[in-house]
N, C-alpha and C positions, 0 to 999 in steps of 0.2 A: 678345745672346745670348739665344735661347730660353730657356724655363723647362727646369729639369731634369727629364731622364726618370727617374721614381721607379719602382724595381725591388724586386719581392718573391720572395724566394727560398726555395722549399720544398723542404726538404733541405739538410743542412749536412756531408754526408759528404765523402770525398776530393774529389770535383768541385765540390761546392756550397762548400766553404771554400776553394777554389782560386779559383773565380769570383769571390767576395767579396773575398779577398785581393788578385787582380789588378787589379778595379775600383777598388780603394782605392789601390795602387800607382800605376797609370797613369791616376789621374783627370784630371791636367792634359792629358795627352796625348790622351786619349780626347775630352774636351771641345774641343779644337782641331780634332780630325779630325771630329767629329758636329756640331760647332756649338751643343752645347748640353752640360752637365753630367749624368752619369749617376751617380745615387746609391742605394744601398741603403737603402730606407726601411722595410722590415718584412722579417721572416724568419720560417721556421717549422721548428722542431726539437724533438725529445722532450727533450733535455738543454740547458737554457739556461747551464749553470755551465762545461759543458767546454770549454778553451782550444783554439780552433781557429787560433790564429796570425794573428787579425785583430780589430780591434776592432770590435765590433758594438753597443757600448753606446748608440749614436744611434738604431738600428734597433728598430721596434715588434716584440714577440716574439708569436707564436702557436703555440699547442700542437697546433691543429687546422689541417692546410693548407687545408681547406674555407673555414675564416673568412677566411684570408690572400686565398685567391681571391676572396672576394666584398668585400674591404675597399677602398673608394672611394679611398684614399690611395695607390694603386699605379696605375701605368700598364701594365707589363709583370708578368706574371706567369712565373715561371722553375721549371719542375717538373724536380727532380732527386731525386725519391723513387724512382722505379723500379717495375716491375711493370705488368702489364696491366689490372688491376682495382683495385677499392678505392680508397684516397686519391687515387692517381695519377689514376685516369680520372675521378672525380668532382669534383678539384679543377681538372682542366684544362677540363672541361666547363663548370664553374662560372664559371670566370674569362672563357671565351668568350662565354658567354650574358650576362656583365656587360659586355660589351664591353672586356675587356682584351686586348691583345696576349700572345701565350704563346710562349715558347720552351722546348723540351724536348729531352732526351737520351735520350728513353725508347723505343727500338726495338720493344720487346715491344709497349708501348701504341700504337704507331702501325701495326705489324704487324696488331694484332688489331682496333684502331678508329679507324685512320688517317682513312678515308673520312668516317665518322660526324663526327669532329673537323673535318675539313675543311670538311664542308658547315655545321657550326656557324660557323666563320671566316669562310667567304664570305658568309653570311647577313647578318653584323655588319660586314661591309667591313673586317675586322681581320687581323693577321698571325699565322700558326702557323708559327713557324720550328723547324727540327729538324736543323741541320748536323750537330750532335753525335752524332747517333742512328746515324749510318752512318759507319764508318772514322775514327772520333775526330776529329784535327786535319786530315784531309785535305777540302778544301772541294770534295767530288763533288757534293753537293745544289745548290749556288750555281752549279757549272759546268753541270751539267745543267738546272737552271731557268731561267739566265739567259744563259748565254754559249753556248749551242749552238743559237740559233733558226734554224730552216731546215734544221737536220740531221734525217736520218732514222736513228735508231738500229737496227742489225741485231743486234749482240750485245753483251752486257755482261759481263764476268767478273772475277773478282778474289780476292784474298786478303783476308776481311772479319773474321778472327778472330787476334787476336796469340797468345793460348794456344797454339793449334794449331800456327801457324807456329814458335814457340818450341821446341815440342816435337820437331817435323819436323826442325828445324835441327840442334839438338842430336843428335838420332839419328843422322844423317849424319856431323855433323863429329866425334862423340867415339864412335861405336860404341856407344851405351848403348841399352837397351831402352826401349819404350815406357813401360813401368811406371816405371823409374827416372828418365826425363826429367819423367813427371808429377809425381812426388814432389819432384823439385828445382823444378818449376814452382809447386807448391802452397808451397814454403818461401820462394820468392822473392816470392810475392804475385801472381805471374803467372796462376795458377790457383785456383778456389775449393776449398772443403773437399769440396763436392760438385761435381767438375768437368763433370758429366753435360751440362749445358746447352751447354757449350763444345765439349768433344771428340767429342760425337755429332752436331754440325752445326746444333743448334738457333738458337744466336745467329747464325750465319751466314747461315741461312734467314730469319730476320727480317729482317735486312739487306737481302738479296737481294730480298726481296718489296717493300721500299719502293724499291728502284733499278729493279725491274721496272715498277712503275706509272709512276714518272717516265720511263723509257725508251721505254715502247710505249703509255702512256696507257690502262691498264688500271686497273680495280679492284684492289686489294690482294689477293692470293691466298696467304696464307702457307702453308695447308693443303695447297696443290696443288703441294708442291715434291718431288721424288724427294730422298730424305736417305739418306746414308750418314756416319758418322764416320770418325775414324783410329784407334780402339781397337785394330783388328785389323792394324795396318801393325806389321810385324816388320824385324829387321834384315835377313832374307833378302830382303824386297822393297826395301829401301833400297839394299842391295849390287847386285841385279840392275838396279835402276833406273840406278844410276851405271855400271854395265858397258855399258848399251844406251845411255849419252849422255842421261839423263834425270834429273829430280830430283821428288821427290812433293811436292806441296803440296796443302792442303784448298782447293779453288776452290769460289765459289757462280757458276754461269752461268745466264746467261737468254739465249735465242735467239727470234728472230721466224722462224717457218715458215709456210709456205701454209696450216697446218691450226690455228694459233694459236700460243701462247709456250710454249717449253719452259723449265720452271725445274728446276734440280737443284744438288744440293751434295753433293760426294764426294771422296775423295782422287782427285789427277789426278796424270799424269806429264806433265810439261812438259820441252822440250829444255832442256840445261842452257845453250845457247847464248842463249836467250830472255831479254828483260829481267825478266819476272815472276819466272823462276828465279833470279835475283840478289836477291830481296827475303828478307832473312833476320830471324832473331829475331822480336820483337812487332812488327815493321813490317808493315802493311797497303797493300795496292795495288788499285787499280780500273782496269781498262782497257775503254774504249768503242770499239766500231766502229761508224764512221757512212759514210753516203754521199759527204759533203762533205769532213769534215775528214780522213777514213781512221781511223787507230786513235791515240787518246791514253791515256796510261798515268799516272795520279797515283799517287804513292808517298809514304809518310810515317809518322808515329807515328799508331797505331791505337787506343791506349788510353792511361789515365794521367791523375792530375789536371790536369796542365798542358796537356795536348793537347786534352782533352775542354773543358776551360774556355775554351780559345782559341777553339775552334768556338762555344761558347755566346755567349761576349762578342761574336765576329763578328755573330751573329744578333742580339744587342742592339744593337751599333752599328748595324745596319741599320734597325732600329726607329727608332732615335734621330734618323738622317738622313732619316726619310720626313717628307714635308710634311701638314700637317692636311689632310682633304679628298682626298688622294690615293688614287686607287683602285688597291688593292693587287693584285700577280697572284696567280693561283690557287695553291694549297698544292702540288698534284702536277703543275704545269704547264700545265694546261688545267682549267676548271671540272669540278667534281664532276659535273654533269650531263652531261657530254661524256665521261667516262670510260667506256671501254667495258667490257662483262662481261668478266671474265677467261675466256677460252677455252683449257683445257689441251691441248697438243699431246702426242701418244704420243712417248716416247724414239725418236728417227729414227735413221738411218743415222748412225753416228758417224766422222766422217772421218778421226779421228785413229788409229783402229782401238783395239784392247783389247791390256793385258798379262796374261796368265794364268799363274799359277804353280801347278803340280800335284806334290804329293808321292805318289808312286806305290811299289808293289810292283816290286822290280827281277826281273821275269820274263818270258819269251818271250809276244809277242804284244801287250803294252802299247802301244807306239809305234804298232802297226797298228791297235790299237783308237782310239787317240786320233786318229790321221789319219782315220781311217773316219767318226769323229763329226763331225769339222770338215768333212769333204767332204758329209756328209748334210746339213749346215745351210749348204752354200755359201758357208764361211768360207774365204777365201785366207789363206796364214800368210806373213808377211814373213820371219820366222826361228823356228826351233825349236833350243833349247839343253839338253842333258842334263849334270846335275852329280849327283856322289855327295851323297847326303844327309848332313851333317855329324854327326847324332845316330846314325844307322844305315846307314853307309856299304855294308855288305855286303848287305844287303836292300833297302834304299830307294833311290829316285832322285828328283831334282827336275827335273822338266820345265818349262821355261820357254818359252812360246809368244807371239808378237807378232803380231797379226793385221793385214791391210790392213782398209780402212773395211768395217764391216758393220753389223747391226742389233743392238741390246740383247737382242731375243728370241732371235736366232739362237745369241749368245753364251750366253746363260742356258741355252738348250735343249742345246747341245753340251756343256757341263760337266755338267749334270744327267744326260745320257746316258752319260758317262765314270764318274759316279759309280755309276748302276745297273749298269754292266759289271763292279763290283767291284774295281777298280783302284786306287782311292783309299786313302790312309793317313791322311789328314787333310783338313780342310776346304779347298777350293780359294780362290784369292785371284785375283779380279777387278779390275783397275784400268784406267779410261779413259786413253788418251793424248790430250792436248789440244792443237790447234793454238794456238800462242801467239807473239806477236810480241816 
């Protein structure tokens, strides 16, 4: 059997402790599968005295992850610190420059500095693996990098944040408000004390930017993503979606167009009959549409210590199985020098149409004004429904519009025109309807 693969783990939080624990529990099985032992020979954490449920007494301890990254007694540096700058970036770069393979679960780091780190790895002929950075335990990175050779990806979309999916699932199933669901998610540990990064779509955007690079061979462009979160989704939207045969999900979507790549993160109505509409709770799902394979949907646990640890250990096992001197594949599916500059496409005609909810004064001429604004912007309506407003049924009405395919610009101009006409009582709600298998 080959010499043991020596692992250095930086960060012993929930995920780091789970990785160390599983490596210890499954050591014999992993040795059989990989043809060599995998041992945790060094770790870095702030508190060496805390009980993490695993015996790390044989491992060398470092208070500074940068010192661990430079340590000649490790073969693989596993970064589980988090954050796009500071110790995470510095230690990963130091490990790569020292010729150590790197495994990371850090989507923020990759979204901001992935191309730079990939170049460093390719210059040294070593591996930078990051399965756990996107969709937790779902093997989407390996699938796209290794199992889809020859396929041209046309569109990729998915549920990439378990916190948002949990909240939207509870809102629909139990009729709870967004605020109540968020509080419960925080209590259960699904949402952070400051949930902004999750609920406003930033976490999904980071993951989407990585998938976009893999799918379309472009440099990562996390700052060029249209972004909307779920904090403005109400029970009125949930109920209306259900009545129309849809379910609301926060999706990350990337599409290849004639003019570039369109990336967007926003609440989306998907048909209740679609597979992705059946993805509930903290589960994640990624759909990949290609010319040869057609549509592939991967679904599974998107977060949590065990799910993320499983992906990290899978990456470590791949390194353990690799042969000395073997030329490793490129980090983002093609060499960094062959990645195209990202070309941002304008938000195009949306084939699924739009859902528009308007709360208006109940008076003569309102319906006519709405129809006129839609006609002015060449928007064809599939349906228009009027309801009494629950809060003020005598003076206000809720108008639900569903459009045929149209442009983002046309919808925004029409809604702005309705607001200028003075008929609106509250801020309008606009949600895209997405074609989904």
